N, C-alpha and C positions, 0 to 999 in steps of 0.2 A: 502512715506513721508505724514503726514497728511496735508490735504487740509486746507487752513485758508479762512473764511469769514469775511471781514470787514465791520463795519458800524460806526456810530459816537456814541460817549458817551454822558452822560448827559441826559437831557429831550428827551424821545422817544415818538414815534406816531406809529399809527396802520399800516401805510404802510410798515415801515422797519422791524417791528415785523413779518408782514405776509410774507415779502420777504425773510427774513430768514428762516422761517419755511418751505416756498416753496422749497428753496435751499437744505435743509436738507432731503427733500423727493426725490431728484435726485440721480442717480447713482453716478455721479461724485462728489457730495458733501455731500452725506449721512453721512460720517464719519467725516466731517470737524469740526474744532473747531472755536470759535468765538471771534474775538477781536473788542472791542468797544472803538474807539478813533478818535480824530481829527488830530492826528500827522501824516503829509504826508509820512514821512519816514516809519513809521510803517504801514500805508496803502499800501505802495509800496511793502511790504513783502506779502501781502495777494493775494491769487488766484482770488478772486473775492470781489468786494466792491460795497456796495448798499447804496444809500442815502446819500452819502457824496463825496468829492473830485471834484465835479464840472465837471465831464467827463461822457458822455454817448458813449461808444465804445464797442460794442460786441466782437470785436476781442481781447480786453484787459480785457473783463470780468469787465467793469466799468458800473455801472448803477445808475447814479445820475440824478436828474432831476430839480435841483435847478439853473443850470447855465443859464446865459442870452443867449437867442437864442434857448433854448430847446423847441421844438414843438412836439415831437413825440407823436402819437396816436396810438389806437389799430388797426385801419384801418376798412374797411368796412363802416357799417352805423355809427360807433362809432367814435365820434370827440373830446372827453374829453382828454385833456392832461394827459399823464401818470405821475403817481407817482412811487416810486420805487416798489411798488407792482405790478402795472400794466407793468412795464418793465420786471420784472422777470416773471410774468405770461405770457407776450407775448411770450418770448423766451423759457420758460421752462413749460409752462402749459399743452401742449398736453401730454408730458412725464409723467407728474404728474397724469393727469386725467386717462390716460391708467394703470398707476401702481396701483391707488386707486381701479379701477373698474376691474382689471385683463383682460384687453383688449389689443390687438395689437394697437400701436400708429397709424397705417395706418387705422384702423377701421373707418368707416364712422361715427359712433356714437360719437367717439372722437372728430371728426371736429365739429358736431353740438354742443356738449357738451362744447367744447373750446369756442364757441361763447356766448352760453347760461350762462355759469358760469361767464364769464366777465360781461354780461349784468345784472345778477341777484346779483352779489356778489362784483365783483372787481371794476366796474366803479365808484361806490359810494364812495369807499376809494380814487380813483384817484381824483375825483371832489373835495371832501372834503379836502384832503391835499394840493391841488393846489389853494383852495379858490375860486373855481368855483361854483356859485350858482345853486341850482337845478331849481330855479324859475327865471323868467325875474324879473328885479329889481322894476317894477311897481305892482307886485303881492305880496300880503302878504300871507304867509302860514296860513292855518286855524288852525293847531296844530304844536307842536314842537316835533321832535323826539328826546328823551333824553336817550334811552337806546341802541342806535346803538353801534355797535362794536369799533368805534374810541372813543366813550365817556368812554366806559368800559376800553379801553387801557389806555386813558388819566388818569383814576382814580388809575392806578397802580404806577404812578410817585409819588415820596415823596411828602408829604404834606409840607406846608411852615414850619411847626414847628416841622418837623420830622429831627432830626439831625443825628443819627446813624442808618442809613439803607443802605443795600446794593443794589445799584441802578441796577447793573449788574443781580442780582438775580431777582429784580422786572421785568427788561426786558425779562427775560427767562420765566417769568410767562405771560408776553404779547405774546411771541412767542407761548407758548402752547395754549393760549386762542385762538389767531386768527388761529392757525393751526387746532385746534378742530373745529371751526366754518366753516372754509374753506373746511376741509374734510367732514363734516356733510352736506354742501351744495352740493358738488360733488356726495356723495353717494345718496342724496335725489334725484337730477336731474337724475342721470344715472340708478338708481334702482327703483325709485317710479314714478317720473314725466314722464320721457320718455316711460316707459311701458304702461302707461295709454293712450297713443296715439292710440293703437290699439283698445281699448274699445271705443273710439270716433269714430274711423272709422267705427267699427262694428254698433254702435248705429245709425250713419248717413246712413249706408247702409240699415238699417232696418226701418228707420222712417217712411215710408209710409205704413209699416205694422202695425204701432202703431196707425196712423191716417191719412187719405187721404191727409191732408194738408201738411204733412211732417213738421209740426211745433212742434212736441212734440218728445224729445229723452228720451229713457229709458235706464238707466244703472243697471245692476244687483247688483252693488255694488257702494259706494261712491268711486270717484276718482278725481284727479285734471284735470278737462275737459276744463277750459275755453280758456287757451291759444291755446291748440290744436284745439279746435272748430274753433277759429278765423282764425287759420293758414289753417285748412283744408277747410273752406269755401272759402278762396281765391284760394287754389290750385285746388279744384273740381269746382270752380265757381258756388257754390250753390246759386240758385236765391231765392227760398223760404227759408228764413232764420228761423231757429228754435226760438221759444218764449220761451219755457218751457223745463226744464229737470227734469226727475223724478228719484229717486234713494232711496234705503232703508237706514236708519240710524242704529246706533249702537244698538238700542233697537228693531229693527225689524218692526219699523213703517216706512212709505213712506214720503219723502218730495217732495215738487213740488217748484222749484227755477226758478225765472225768468232769462232769459239770459239778460246780460247786453249789451249795444251798443259797448263796448270795454272791454277788460279783467280788466282794472283798475277801471272801472266806477261803481258807486254805483246806477246808473240809471238802468232802465229796457227798453227793446225793447217793452214790454207791461206788465204792472203790473197787478197783481190780483185785482179783481173787488173791487171798492171802498167799497161796502155794506157788503164785508166780513172782511174788515182789522179791526184788533184790537179785534176780537171776538174768542171764544175758545168753544171747545166741543160741548155740546148740542145746545147751542145757535147759534153757526156757522153752525151746521148740519141743524138746523131749518131755517136759513136765506139763506144758499146755496142749500138747498135741497139735500145735499149729506151725506148719513149716515158715521158715523165713523170719521167725521171731528175732527181734533185736534185743529189747530190754523191756523191764518193768521197775519203775523206780521202787525204792525200799518202801516208801509211804503209801504206794499204790494209787497216786492220782494220775500217773501218765505212764504211757508205754509206746513201744515202736514196733513196727514190722516193715519189711522191705517191699511189701505189696499192698495195693489197696485191699485187695481180697483178704489178705491175712489180717489186716488191721480190722476189717469188718467181722472177720471169724473170731477174733478176740473180743470184739463188743458183743457178740451175739452169745458166746460162752459166759461172758461176765454176766450178762443179764440173766442167764439161766442158772448161774451159780447160786 
């Protein structure tokens, strides 16, 4: 008999759209049909209900978060109250990740990504749907995020002056949209971000061969290194923290990038020299005394050279400056 997924009708949000998508990726509900209603009798006929009904009970497959007294969080270091997306992810996320990446659910990588996908993707949806501010109330954000997934989903709801529109069809567009972004996030973290860790380990192990200070890391290719570096510094108890990272760009030139004090920071442990900043090409080469220099950004967080040797010389001089 075909399984039934229930959620509310009318105006929809990102959390239940993603919750429905996630359920459709599970073995139990992959062939399920969807009912959108607030009729309690109809919801009672469903095999699983999300974002409506006023009940959170895993034994009954009821996953609402609007009821008084609901305080469920993901756990561990995460204390944001869950939305229907977070609830479904908490209970079905490992199965979904394992399926997308063709891994066994008991694989250690699944456990790591289970937490990472929540941190990178799901938690923001939980916080936003529950009206939890990302910032303390006395801090004003410097800029507004207006193209995030919840806003894109909200834009699929009927406009005030649209009369003849199929809201259920619009909701399924939201399911597809949230699902695609969710799947892309898992694939990126599992197939791109996580494998880059090995490259960071290799660079850390060989850093004193590059320069005796150990403050320069060299990658043979560009990769997502920041989060891995900070985690590995902690795990390996690295005392002499790297200051600069070198890697080739897509054109074959080399970049020198300053290591920030934290993965999200725009600051640097040590900027490139002030006298290089904002200059390019021959003028930069003359000022720095380093041939083949291409540029140094005005803020001093990144620069470029045509050769690996030139980029390395820039890093060495920056350390000594």
